[in-house]
N, C-alpha and C positions, 0 to 999 in steps of 0.2 A: 166212690167220692174222691179220690184220688186219681183215679184212670182219668176223668174228666177235663183235668188240667191238659192233656194234651191236644185237644179240639184247636186251640189256635193257631199251634204248629204245625197243621194237618193240610190245612185249606190251599189249593195251591189254584188260583185264576186262571184261566185258560185264555184270557185276555188280558191285553196292557189295559192296566188300572191305573189310571190319572197318580192316585192317592200314593198307590206302592209306588209306582216310580219315578214319583215326584218330591215322596216325603220320606220314605223310607231310604235309610242310607244301606246300599250294597257291599261296603267293605265289611271285608268277615271278624273284624275286630270288634264294630257295632253290632253284628247277626249276633257275635257270640254274647255279647252284651247283653242285648234284648233278650236272649235265652235264659242266662245266667240269672236275670234279676228275679224271676220266679224263685228258683234256688234258694238263690239268697234271703227272700223275704221269708219261707219257710223254715231255714233255717233261723232265723232270729225268733219265729211264732213256736219253737221248742223250748226256750227257755221261759217266757212269759206263760204259756199256758197252764204248767202244774200250779203254780199258786194261783191263776184266775179258778182252776177247777174245784179246788181244796176251798176256796171261798165262796164262790156265788152257786157253787153245786156243779156237779157234770153236766145235765138237764143246759143250763141255761150257758153255761160257756159255749155248749156245742152249738146254740143260737145267735152268741155272739159272734163268733168265728165264722159262721155261715153270712151273717150279715157283711162281716169285714170282705170276706168272698166276695159278695154279689158287688159291693161298692168297687171293688175294681175288675170285675168282670163287666160294670157298667161303663167304666171309664174306657174299659179295652173297645167294647164294642162300639163306643160313640168316638174314639179318638180320633182328632183333626188332623195329627201329626205324631211324630217317632218320639215323643218326649213323655205324651200323654200315656202312649200305649207301655212304653218302659214303666213306667208308674202305676199302671195299672194291673202288670203283670207282679210290680214288685207286693202292691197291697193283696195280690190273691194267692200270691207266694205264703203271704204271713198264714193266709185261711188253710192253706193245704196244709203246710207243717202243724199246722195245732189240729187240725183234722185227721191226722194221720196218728196224731199220740191220743188224741179226744175221744175216737171210734172205738178203738180195742178197749181202751180203759172203761169206758162204758159197757162194753160188750163181758170183758173180764170180772166186771163186778155187778151185774146181774145176771149171770147165766147160773144154772146149775150147776155142779162142778164136775158132774160125770158128761155134760155135753161142752162145757167151756172149749176145750181144745176143738174140737168138731165146728163150733161157730167161728172160732179165730180165725179158722182155715176157710171157711167160707167168705170170710171176710177178705182174703187174700185172693180167692178166686173171683170174686165181687169188683177187686180193683184191675186183675187183670180184664175181664167181661168190659170193664169201661173203657179200659185201652182199646179192646178192640172193635166195642162199637164207636167210639171217637172218632178212628181210624176211617170207619167206613163212612159214616156220617158225613165227616170232611171229604171224603173223596167225592160223594154223591154232590155237595154243593160246590166242587169246582165247577159242576156245569150251568151253574146259574150267571148270566150275563150282565152281571151288575157287580159293585162294591160287596152286595149281599151274600157273595161267594165266599167271602171274610168274614163278614161280620156278624151273617147267622150263625156260626159255631161258637164265635166268642161270646154270643149273647146266650147260646143253649147251657152255657155252663151254669146260667143262673137258674136254671129249672131242678138240676140235682141241689146245688146248697139251698133252694129255698123249701126242698120238698125235706131235708133234712134238719133244717132249721126250725119248722113248724112242727112237723111230725113227731118229734124226738119228745114235744111235750102229752103227746098219747099214751106214755111211758111212765111208770112210776121213778122216783127218786132212787138213786144207788144206795143201797141199804148200808153200804161201809160209808158213804159220805155222809147220811144222817147220824152215824154212830160217832163219825170224825167230829161232825158239831157238836154232840152232845144231846142228838135227838133220839135216846135210844129206844123209845116206845113208838116212834114215828117207824124209824127202822123195822121195828116187827111188823108193824103194817104192810109196809111196803114191801119186805119178803113176804108177806101171807099173799098179795096179790099178784108179784110175781109166779110165785108156786101155785097158785090158784088153789090153795087150802088155808082150813081156820089158822088164826095166830094160834089156837089153843092146838095146834096139830104138835106132835115130838119132834117131826122132822124139819119143820120150819123152827121149832123152839133151840133146838139141838144147833141148828146151820147160825141162828142169830148168837148164840152163847158163842160160837166160833169167832164169827165177825168182830163183836165186841172183845173177846183175848186178843185176835191180831191186833185192832187199835191199842188196847192198851198196853201191849208188848212193843210196838212201835213207839209209842210214847218213852216208857220205858229205857230202851236200848237207846234214844236219842238224848233223855237227859244223862245216860251212863256214858257216851260218849264226849258229851258237851253240858255239863252241869252247869245249869243258870243262866246258859244261852237260848235269848230267844231271836224272833223276826228275822230281819234281814241278815244278821250276824251269824245264826244260827244256819238258816238256809246256804249261805258262803263256806259254812265249815262243812257241812253235809255232801255240797259240792267237791269240796277239797279232800271229803274222804275217799275219793275214788283214786284218789294218786297216791294215798298213802303205801308204806312199804307192806303193808298187811292183803291189799288189795290191787295193786298197780299189774299185778299179771293176768288178774280178771278184765282189767278193763284194757290190756293190750287185748285180749281176746274179742271182747265187745264193741269196742272201736276200732281195731283191726278188720273185722268181716263186713262193716260197714264203709269200711273204706275203699276193702278191696271189693266189694260187691258195685261200687260205683264206676274204679278205675278199670275195671277189665268187664264192665257188666252189659246185662242186657239192653239197659238204655240206650247203649251206643250202638246196636244192633236195631234198635227200633228207631231209631233218631237217622238210619241210613233209609229207611224204608218210610219217614216221612215228607211230604211234601213240603215246599216252602211257601210261605207266604208271601216269597219276592219273586216276581218276574223280569226276564232279561227284557233286552231291547227286542227280540224276535217275537215276543209274548210266548217264550216255550217254557216248559218248567224250568226252573231252576236246577243246577247241579249242585249249590251249595244249600242242603238244608240247614234248618235252624234250629232243630230241635235241641231237647235237655242230653246233657251229657254226652255228646255225638261222639261217637269214636268209631270203632269197627264200622258200622252199620253207615256210617257218614259217605260209605263207599256205595252203597248198593244206587240209589239213582244214577248217578253217572256210570257205573257198570253195564245196569239194565237199559239206561237210553241210550248209551253207545253202543250198543247190541242190536239198535234199530226198533225198539219197540217202547215208545216212551209210554202208553196209555198203560201197556202192558208193565211194566216196571213197577207201576203204582202199587198195581194188581199183585204181583209177586212181592214187592216189599211189603203188602199187607196182610200176607197170609204169615208172613214171619210172627204178628201179631198172635195169629191163632196157633201158631207152631210152639210158642209159649205156654200159652194157655193150657197146652195137650202135655208137655213137659213137667207144669205146675200138678196138674192134675195126677201124673205119675209119680213125682217127686212124693207127697204123701202118701202115698204106699208102700217106698222105701227106706223114706228116712229114718224110721225106727229100726228099720232090720239092716241098713247096709252102715248106717251110725255117721254121728256130724263128721269127726278126725278125717275119717275116709273120704266123704262128701269133700271136704274141703282140701284136701290134697290133691287126689283125681280131678274133681272138680276144674279146679285152678290149670292144673296140666291139659285138660281136654278143651279148656277156653282157649290156651295158648297156642295149641295147633293152630287152629284155621287161620289168625294174627299171623302165622309166620307164613303160611301157605298164602295168603292174601300178598303179603309182602313180596314175597318172591315173584309171584305172577304181575302184579302190578309194576316191579322194577323192572321185569322183561318185558312186557308185551302192552303199558298203560297207552305208548305212542300211538297202537296202531290195532285198536280191540276187533274192529271188524275182520282183518285179517287173520286175528286167531279167536275163532269162536268159542273153542274145544277148552282154551284158557279162562274165558268169559263165565262160561257155563261152571268152570272148576270154582272159581269165586262165589257162585250163586249158590252152588253147594257146601260149600265151608259156612256161608251165613246161618245154613240150617242146621251144620254140627253145630255152630257155636249157639245155636239156639235150644237146641236141646241139652247140653251139657250145663247151661246157663240155668235153665229151668229145674233142672233137677238139683243143682248143687246151690249155687250162692241166691238162688231166687228166694226159697224158704230160708236159708242160714243165716244168713240176716238180720230175720227177723226171730228165728228160732233161737241163737244162741246167746244174745245178750239177756235174755231173762231167766235162761238157765244157768248162766254161770256166775252171775251178781247172787249173794244172799238176800235172805227177805226183804232187811232194812235197806240196803243199796238198790234195789230193784228199779224203783221207778226212777230214779235218777240215772243209775246206769243205763237203761234202756233210752230214756231221755236224750244222753249223750251221744247212744251210738246212731237214734233217730235223727238228730243234729250233725253228727258226721256225713249221713248218707246226702243230707242238701247241700254240708258245705261243698263235700266232695264233687257232687252233682255243678254246684256252682262254679268250681276252679276248671273243671274240664270242660265245662259247658261253655265258657269263655275262650278257653284257652285253645279249643281245638279246631275253630274255623281257620284263622290264622295258621296253624300247625299243618294246616290239610293243605292250605293254599301257597306254603311254604316250603313242606319236610316233603311231601309226596308219600311217598311206599315207608320212608322214613316214621310216620306218625303210626302205622301197623305195626313197624318194629317197636317202638317205643310200647306200645300195650301189649305186645307179645312180651316185653320184658316186664309189666307188671303183672300179667298172669303168671312169671314162672317166679318172681318173688312173692308172689300170693301162695306159692306152695312152699316155699322155704318156710314162709311166714306160719303157716298151717302145720308143718311138721317142726317146728321150731315149740311154737305156742298152744296150738290149739288141741284140749283134752280131749278123749271120749267121755262127753254127758250123758250120753245113752243110758239110762238105767237108774242113775248116781242118785243117791240123796246128798242134802247140803253137807252131812259130815263127809262122807265118801268124797266130794269136790274137797273140802280143806285138806285131806292127803294128799289129792292131785295138785292143789295152789301151796301147798305149803305154810296155810295157815290154819287158825283156828275160829275161826268168825263163826261157821255153823255150828261147832259145839257149843260155842258159848250162847247163842241164840237157842239153841236147843235147850240149854236150862232155864233159862229164863221163860219159855213159852210154857213149860212144863209148870211153871210156879202160877204164870198167869191163867191158863187154861183151868187149872183147880181151883180157882178162886172164879172164875166166869160160872164152872157148873154148880156153884153155890148158890147163883142167885134165880 
């Protein structure tokens, strides 16, 4: 689902379209604003979804945010001017951000424990596959000789959202949510359906008791931390807990990995290869792409087109998507073997090197690329080096680390904060980069190289090795006793649940 949001930005009309040339502004600042509003909407969506999901269920909340997404997609598809297009992207962004939280939440709660990790990995792969397919759909639509060349990709967003919003009701409610709203017997029936076993089966009953114990445990820990608090006050206090003395180091890791993923990451590479919605007065592909978090990859269309291969430039850029898909597959084979800390340090370093090479070659040869084809192709090679480094390191780390470093009680809000950081960083960089590109030239790539090397320092100073560690062992790493305290309460609650 998340991957399909790239469709609108990847459509390049091959003719001079009156709507595009007369109503969409070409100023880099306004291009970046149009791009960034989707990320801003996603950022806002991260904060209201947890409460919505707890109130009306995971299933119905996913249906509602799918409907929100469709409303935004309709506005984009039918947009008569720039203002409506931006408004539609913002509304669509709310759907994207909430879906990014809601889908893994539902998956993790209905999956059998032994395959939960595998299913979450498949979700990550599905996102990348969505990105790949959306690029090539948009690439094909550029040959439509009408406004449909960009309106069709906008409209196709509604298909996947509609499928999710309706088909989710073919599945049972989350047993964990049913227990949360004190529908314990319904939770047992739902769990039996999910496991395709009788409700009296010992395996189903054992898992059900575990869910009962977990929910009761969270209620006890919440009351212990904030006695007598309820509603909005309790919600705000629980968010504030992420920044208290006991947990600030964990938050630095969870938020930090999300921040550095965006400020040195693959979305920038992808943006370099995404064709723009805008065309210039000669009806050629614009060399100012307008997609999300545009950093390193903003350079690709300019570079490839300058080599005299305008159409080939789009094909080469599209293969970067495929490269990331392959790299992510490889990542899940090595992340447990190599460890998180090692990947965070060396991944950031490996991403910084291509930026340095690009910056140097851009500064030396950008005035006359055709006269220096070797330098141009070296830049192309650096894009692929970067994509491999990112796919193996920060692509999975930004989703794995936040869920590992927080304690059980703080995990949901900690992961939500990390996800919100992804979108907010995406918004800021997406808005800032187009004017940066037009004014700073190779300095833009120097800036993002610096961000990569700052990521090395951050990872070395703050990121612990979480591979194979229990909550209690992470307490020793972070210098607090959160996991020990939770363990004692959990033992008591589990004993009570076994008596049911």
